[in-house]
C-alpha positions in Angstrom: -18.1 -18.4 -221.1 -15.8 -21.4 -221.0 -12.7 -19.1 -220.8 -14.2 -17.3 -217.8 -14.9 -20.7 -216.1 -11.3 -21.8 -216.8 -9.9 -18.5 -215.5 -12.0 -18.9 -212.3 -10.9 -22.5 -211.9 -7.3 -21.6 -212.3 -7.6 -18.8 -209.8 -9.2 -21.1 -207.2 -6.6 -23.8 -207.8 -3.7 -21.3 -207.4 -5.1 -20.1 -204.1 -5.0 -23.6 -202.7 -1.4 -24.4 -203.9 0.7 -24.8 -200.8 4.1 -24.8 -202.6 3.5 -21.8 -205.0 6.5 -20.0 -203.6 8.8 -22.9 -204.5 8.4 -22.8 -208.3 5.1 -24.5 -208.6 1.6 -23.3 -209.5 -1.8 -24.7 -210.4 -3.5 -24.5 -213.8 -7.0 -25.5 -214.6 -7.5 -27.4 -217.9 -10.0 -29.2 -220.1 -9.2 -32.7 -221.4 -9.5 -32.4 -225.2 -8.0 -35.7 -226.5 -7.2 -39.2 -225.3 -4.7 -41.4 -227.1 -5.2 -44.8 -225.6 -2.5 -46.5 -227.7 0.2 -44.2 -226.2 -1.7 -43.6 -222.9 -1.5 -39.8 -223.3 -4.0 -37.3 -222.2 -4.0 -33.9 -224.0 -5.6 -31.0 -222.2 -6.0 -27.3 -223.0 -5.7 -24.4 -220.5 -7.8 -21.2 -220.5 -5.5 -19.4 -222.9 -5.3 -22.2 -225.4 -2.0 -23.9 -224.6 -2.1 -27.6 -224.8 -0.3 -29.9 -222.3 0.1 -33.7 -222.1 0.5 -36.3 -219.5 0.3 -40.1 -219.2 -2.6 -42.0 -217.8 -5.8 -41.7 -219.7 -7.7 -44.7 -218.1 -9.7 -42.5 -215.8 -10.5 -39.5 -218.1 -13.0 -38.5 -220.7 -13.0 -35.6 -223.2 -14.6 -32.6 -221.6 -13.2 -33.4 -218.1 -11.8 -30.5 -216.1 -8.6 -31.1 -214.3 -6.4 -29.1 -211.9 -2.7 -29.6 -212.7 0.1 -28.9 -210.3 2.8 -27.4 -212.6 6.6 -27.2 -212.0 8.3 -24.1 -213.4 11.6 -26.1 -214.0 13.5 -23.1 -212.6 12.5 -20.6 -215.3 10.4 -17.6 -214.5 10.1 -16.0 -217.9 8.6 -18.8 -219.9 6.0 -21.6 -219.4 7.1 -23.6 -222.4 9.4 -25.9 -220.4 7.0 -26.3 -217.4 5.9 -29.8 -216.5 2.8 -31.3 -215.0 3.7 -32.8 -211.7 0.2 -34.0 -210.5 -3.3 -34.0 -211.9 -6.6 -33.9 -209.9 -10.0 -34.4 -211.5 -12.2 -31.4 -210.9 -15.4 -32.0 -212.9 -16.6 -31.9 -216.4 -17.7 -29.3 -219.0 -20.8 -29.7 -221.0 -21.3 -27.5 -224.1 
């Protein structure tokens, strides 16, 4: 069920991305860990890849975020993509 929710969220986020043609896309994720000492938020996308960004003061585990991702000029891999902007989108209860 969670995977379906994340896929739907990612689809909705991607439809609203105004700069998608310029090497950017949206990805919906769930916050899975907060490292307050290093100020790092770890989140997981719908297929299980984990991403990190700075700024954990406003987040809790289980929050859903929409992340604006930059492709870094590569079209054949996502492993060098970077999170450009994060927007809170809700929370997931199990």
